[in-house]
N, C-alpha and C positions, 0 to 999 in steps of 0.2 A: 505493499499500499505507500510506499514512501511516494512523495508529491502529491497526494491527493489532499483536498481539503474540504472542510465541512462549512456547507454554506447555508445562511440563515433564510435564504429566498425561497427554498421548497416550504419552509416551516411557515413562514410569512405569507404566502399565498394561501395557507391554510387557517390563517388568523391567529397563529401563535408566535409568540416571542422565543427567542432562543438565547440562551448565554452559555458560552463553552470556554472551558479552562484553557484549551490550546485549539487553533484553528486547523493545525496539521492532525492528520490522523495518525495516532500514536498507540503504544501498547497501554498506557493510561492517559486518561483524560474524563473529565466528569462534565455534565452539562444540566441546565434547567430549561424546561420547556414550560411556558405558563400562556393561556388565554389571554393574559392582561400584559401591558408593557411591563419589561425588567427595568428597574432602577438601580442605582449604587451597585452594579456589577463589580464583583472583587473577585480575582482569580488568585487568591491567596489566603492564608489565615491573616489575621488583623495584624501581626508583626510585620507583614509586607517581604518575608523573606523569599526569594524567589526559589522555588522549589522545581526543579528539572522534572520530578516526577507529575506534577500536575494534578494533585490529590485532591484539591477543594475548589468550590466556587458558590460565591455566595450572590444573593440578589434581593433585592425588595420588591414584592408583588403586593400593590395595594399597600395594606398596612403591615404585612407580615413579611419577614426577614426570613429568608429560604436558603438553606445549606444544602449543597450536594456534595458527599464527601465519598471518597474510595480509600478507605482507611487501610494502612499497612497492617497484616497479619503474620502470625507464624514465625518461621525461622528459628535457628538454632541459638539458645542462650549463649551471648558473648560474641555473637558474628556481628560483622559493620551491619548488616541489614535489621539484626534485632535492636542494635543500638540506634539506629535511624528511627525504628518503630518507636522506641521508648522516648526519645528526643520528640518526635512527631506529635505523640500523644501529650506530651507535656505542654507543647505549644498549642495546641488543641484547647485543652483544659483552661490555659491562660486567657486565651481569647474568648471563650465562652465566658469565663467568669466575669471578665469586663463587661459584656453586654449586660444592660438592664432589660431584666424579664419582667413584664406586667404582672 
């Protein structure tokens, strides 16, 4: 699939708004589709760290903040992937704790 991209045109013609974490088709990417317009689209956690794995996207739809997450899982304890997972979950918890939930 190298070189292919995700276009919002097909979705827009069906009355949907789309937000994607990456426009290129890659192994990991997340998206939000909504019937209403998406606002405040962010393809990162609140810390704005650029993560090449593109695991999260957030957007506001109406009055609701929506998150689409492809969370890391598994891996052998002590491996680099395991350490990445633990760090990613700490970042996620920090960002969720900063949000004011009514």
